[in-house]
C-alpha positions as CSV (number, residue, x, y, z in Angstrom):
1,M,0.0,0.0,0.0
2,V,1.3,3.4,-0.9
3,I,1.8,5.8,2.0
4,Q,0.2,9.2,1.3
5,S,1.6,12.4,2.9
6,P,-0.5,14.3,5.4
7,L,-1.3,16.9,2.8
8,I,-2.5,14.4,0.3
9,A,-4.5,12.6,3.0
10,V,-6.3,15.8,3.8
11,M,-7.2,16.4,0.2
12,V,-8.4,12.8,-0.3
13,R,-10.5,12.9,2.9
14,A,-12.2,16.2,1.8
15,A,-12.8,14.9,-1.8
16,R,-14.5,11.7,-0.4
17,K,-16.7,13.6,1.9
18,C,-17.7,16.0,-0.8
19,S,-18.4,13.1,-3.2
20,R,-21.1,11.4,-1.1
21,A,-23.6,14.3,-1.5
22,L,-22.7,14.8,-5.1
23,A,-23.4,11.1,-5.9
24,R,-26.8,11.4,-4.3
25,D,-27.5,14.7,-6.3
26,F,-26.4,12.9,-9.5
27,G,-29.1,10.4,-8.9
28,E,-31.7,13.2,-8.4
29,V,-30.5,14.8,-11.7
30,E,-31.3,11.6,-13.6
31,N,-34.8,11.6,-12.1
32,L,-35.2,15.4,-13.0
33,Q,-34.5,14.9,-16.6
34,V,-38.1,14.3,-17.5
35,S,-39.4,17.5,-15.7
36,K,-40.4,20.5,-17.7
37,K,-38.2,22.9,-15.7
38,G,-35.1,20.7,-16.0
39,P,-32.3,20.2,-13.5
40,A,-30.2,23.3,-14.1
41,D,-31.1,25.1,-10.9
42,F,-30.6,21.9,-8.9
43,V,-27.2,21.3,-10.3
44,T,-26.1,24.9,-9.5
45,A,-27.1,24.3,-5.9
46,A,-25.3,21.0,-5.7
47,D,-22.1,22.7,-7.2
48,L,-22.3,25.4,-4.5
49,R,-22.9,22.9,-1.7
50,A,-20.0,20.8,-2.8
51,E,-17.7,23.8,-2.8
52,R,-18.8,24.8,0.7
53,T,-18.1,21.2,1.9
54,L,-14.6,21.2,0.5
55,V,-13.8,24.7,2.0
56,E,-15.0,23.6,5.4
57,E,-13.0,20.4,5.4
58,L,-9.9,22.0,4.1
59,K,-10.0,25.0,6.2
60,R,-10.4,22.9,9.3
61,A,-7.2,20.9,8.4
62,R,-5.1,23.8,7.1
63,P,-6.4,27.1,8.5
64,A,-3.5,29.1,7.1
65,F,-4.1,28.3,3.5
66,G,-6.0,30.6,1.1
67,F,-8.5,29.6,-1.6
68,L,-9.1,30.1,-5.3
69,L,-12.6,28.8,-6.0
70,E,-14.6,28.4,-9.2
71,E,-17.7,29.7,-7.6
72,G,-16.4,31.7,-4.6
73,G,-13.4,33.5,-6.1
74,A,-10.1,34.2,-4.2
75,R,-9.9,34.1,-0.4
76,P,-6.5,35.1,0.9
77,G,-4.7,33.1,3.5
78,E,-1.9,33.9,5.8
79,P,1.2,35.5,4.2
80,N,3.4,33.1,2.2
81,A,1.0,30.2,2.8
82,P,-0.1,28.0,-0.1
83,R,-3.6,28.1,-1.3
84,W,-6.2,25.5,-2.5
85,V,-7.4,25.7,-6.1
86,I,-10.8,24.0,-6.3
87,D,-13.3,22.9,-8.8
88,P,-16.0,21.0,-6.9
89,L,-17.5,19.6,-10.0
90,D,-15.5,19.7,-13.2
91,G,-17.8,18.6,-16.0
92,T,-21.0,20.3,-14.8
93,T,-22.6,20.0,-18.2
94,N,-22.1,16.3,-18.2
95,F,-23.6,16.1,-14.7
96,L,-26.6,18.3,-15.8
97,H,-27.4,15.9,-18.6
98,G,-26.9,12.7,-16.6
99,L,-23.7,11.8,-18.3
100,P,-21.4,10.0,-15.8
101,H,-18.1,11.7,-16.5
102,F,-17.0,14.5,-14.1
103,A,-14.7,14.9,-11.1
104,I,-13.7,16.9,-8.0
105,S,-10.5,18.6,-8.6
106,I,-8.3,20.0,-5.7
107,G,-4.9,21.5,-6.4
108,V,-2.3,23.2,-4.0
109,E,-0.1,26.1,-5.3
110,R,2.2,28.7,-3.8
111,D,3.0,31.7,-6.0
112,G,2.1,29.8,-9.1
113,A,4.2,26.7,-8.3
114,L,2.0,23.6,-8.2
115,L,2.7,21.5,-5.1
116,A,0.0,18.7,-4.9
117,G,-3.2,17.7,-6.6
118,V,-6.1,15.3,-6.3
119,I,-8.8,14.6,-9.0
120,Y,-11.5,12.3,-7.8
121,D,-13.8,10.4,-10.3
122,F,-16.2,9.3,-7.6
123,L,-18.6,7.3,-9.7
124,R,-15.6,5.0,-10.8
125,D,-13.9,5.4,-7.3
126,E,-10.7,6.5,-9.1
127,M,-8.6,8.9,-6.9
128,F,-5.8,10.4,-9.0
129,W,-3.3,12.1,-6.8
130,A,0.3,13.6,-7.0
131,E,2.7,15.6,-5.1
132,K,5.7,17.4,-6.4
133,G,8.7,15.2,-6.5
134,A,6.8,12.1,-5.2
135,G,5.1,10.7,-8.3
136,A,1.6,10.4,-9.5
137,Y,-1.0,7.7,-8.6
138,V,-4.5,6.4,-9.1
139,N,-5.6,4.8,-5.8
140,D,-2.6,2.7,-4.9
141,H,-1.2,2.3,-8.4
142,R,1.8,4.3,-9.8
143,L,1.0,6.2,-13.0
144,R,3.1,6.6,-16.0
145,V,2.3,8.4,-19.3
146,S,2.0,6.1,-22.3
147,E,5.1,5.0,-24.4
148,R,3.4,5.2,-27.8
149,K,5.7,7.0,-30.2
150,L,3.7,7.3,-33.4
151,L,1.0,9.8,-34.1
152,A,-0.9,7.2,-36.1
153,D,-1.3,5.1,-32.9
154,A,-2.2,8.1,-30.6
155,L,-5.5,8.8,-29.0
156,L,-5.8,12.5,-28.2
157,A,-8.4,14.5,-26.1
158,T,-9.4,18.1,-26.6
159,G,-12.0,20.7,-25.5
160,L,-14.3,22.2,-28.1
161,P,-15.4,25.8,-27.9
162,F,-19.0,26.2,-26.7
163,K,-21.6,28.8,-26.2
164,G,-20.6,31.8,-24.0
165,H,-16.9,31.4,-24.4
166,E,-14.6,32.9,-26.9
167,S,-13.4,30.3,-29.3
168,H,-9.8,30.3,-30.6
169,P,-10.1,31.5,-34.2
170,A,-7.9,28.7,-35.7
171,Y,-9.1,26.0,-33.4
172,F,-11.0,24.0,-36.1
173,D,-7.9,24.2,-38.3
174,Q,-5.9,22.6,-35.6
175,L,-8.6,20.0,-35.1
176,G,-8.5,19.1,-38.7
177,A,-4.8,18.9,-38.8
178,V,-4.7,16.5,-35.8
179,M,-7.6,14.4,-36.9
180,S,-5.9,13.5,-40.2
181,R,-2.9,12.2,-38.4
182,V,-3.9,10.3,-35.3
183,A,-5.9,7.2,-34.3
184,G,-8.7,9.3,-32.8
185,V,-9.7,12.5,-30.9
186,R,-12.1,12.6,-28.0
187,R,-14.1,15.4,-26.4
188,M,-15.2,14.2,-23.0
189,G,-16.1,17.5,-21.2
190,S,-13.9,17.4,-18.0
191,A,-10.4,19.0,-18.5
192,S,-9.2,17.6,-15.1
193,L,-10.0,14.0,-16.1
194,D,-8.5,14.6,-19.6
195,L,-5.2,15.5,-17.9
196,A,-5.5,12.7,-15.4
197,Y,-6.1,10.3,-18.4
198,V,-2.9,11.5,-20.0
199,A,-1.0,10.8,-16.8
200,A,-2.6,7.4,-16.7
201,G,-1.6,6.6,-20.4
202,R,-5.2,6.5,-21.6
203,Y,-4.6,9.4,-23.9
204,E,-1.3,10.3,-25.5
205,A,-2.1,14.1,-25.5
206,F,-4.7,16.7,-24.6
207,W,-5.0,20.3,-25.6
208,E,-7.4,23.1,-24.9
209,Y,-7.6,26.8,-24.8
210,G,-9.0,29.2,-22.2
211,L,-8.9,27.0,-19.2
212,Q,-9.1,28.3,-15.7
213,P,-6.6,27.5,-12.9
214,W,-9.2,25.3,-11.1
215,D,-9.6,23.2,-14.2
216,V,-5.9,22.3,-14.5
217,A,-4.0,22.9,-11.1
218,A,-4.2,19.2,-10.1
219,G,-4.0,17.8,-13.6
220,I,-0.9,19.6,-14.8
221,L,1.0,18.3,-11.8
222,L,-0.3,14.8,-12.4
223,V,1.0,14.7,-15.9
224,R,4.4,16.0,-15.0
225,E,4.8,13.6,-12.1
226,A,3.8,10.8,-14.4
227,G,6.6,11.7,-16.8
228,G,4.8,13.7,-19.2
229,F,5.3,17.3,-20.6
230,V,2.9,20.2,-20.2
231,S,3.4,23.4,-22.1
232,E,1.7,26.4,-23.6
233,I,0.1,25.7,-27.0
234,E,1.5,28.6,-28.9
235,G,4.2,30.4,-26.9
236,D,6.8,29.8,-24.2
237,G,4.7,31.0,-21.3
238,D,3.3,29.1,-18.3
239,P,0.2,27.0,-19.2
240,Y,-1.2,27.2,-15.7
241,E,-1.2,31.0,-16.0
242,S,-2.4,31.3,-19.6
243,G,-4.9,28.4,-19.6
244,N,-3.8,27.3,-23.0
245,V,-2.6,23.8,-22.3
246,L,-0.9,21.0,-24.2
247,A,-0.1,17.9,-22.2
248,A,1.5,14.8,-23.8
249,N,3.8,12.0,-23.3
250,A,7.6,12.5,-23.9
251,H,7.5,11.0,-27.4
252,L,4.5,12.9,-28.8
253,H,4.6,16.3,-27.2
254,G,6.9,17.7,-29.9
255,P,5.0,16.2,-32.9
256,V,1.6,17.3,-31.5
257,H,2.9,20.8,-30.7
258,K,4.3,21.0,-34.3
259,L,0.9,20.0,-35.8
260,L,-1.0,22.6,-33.7
261,R,1.6,25.4,-34.5
262,G,1.6,24.4,-38.1
263,A,-2.2,24.8,-38.4
264,L,-1.9,28.3,-36.9
265,E,0.8,29.3,-39.6
266,A,-1.0,27.7,-42.5
267,P,-2.2,30.2,-45.2
268,D,-5.9,30.7,-45.5
């Protein structure tokens, strides 16, 4: 059995407590699908309740830490203390439609440096976790990115632009360039799980624009601790800061990056 650090144990305990109510709520959402009003208000309330549960549990365990919350914004902690970066329900649209693919994501960062992360897919009871310098795991199993070396064998994931969010103007050019070279592309609707799946070797790569810190804080660290590479899609900046994320195994990061950049530079 793998021994978790006290910090990871705190995060795992908070995620498990939060998940119990979310699992019950998901059962209610499935029942509400046939109602005229629909489940949107119910899911919003469930999301907020989950966030409150995580804040209460984590605050109790580490009172000095600050918070960056999807719903509640930034809450400062004590000077020089780390902060929790939380998405209580990553994959809300899936949850809303009764599609069982979503997760709780909890990251820890200090001044932009990622220290630890947990992503919990509670319907499958898969607890992905990582701590800087200590490796990445799912439950008690060590994670490693895949060893596939050829684009033709690679399965990639991405996030499509959707209503209410600015789409990258060349995104569909990139998608077309990638689709013509790889075994397949998936759009599953939960960036945290997409990153966890790269860490687990289920995908060879994942890219998406416009992500928020709570979408990627835990997942970026998971990929890196599993031996993968995470970079900005277009420039040399910090993907955690920009939200434009490319994550891949060591063999295919360069080729995928070249495909994506090439699509941007292609003449109209």
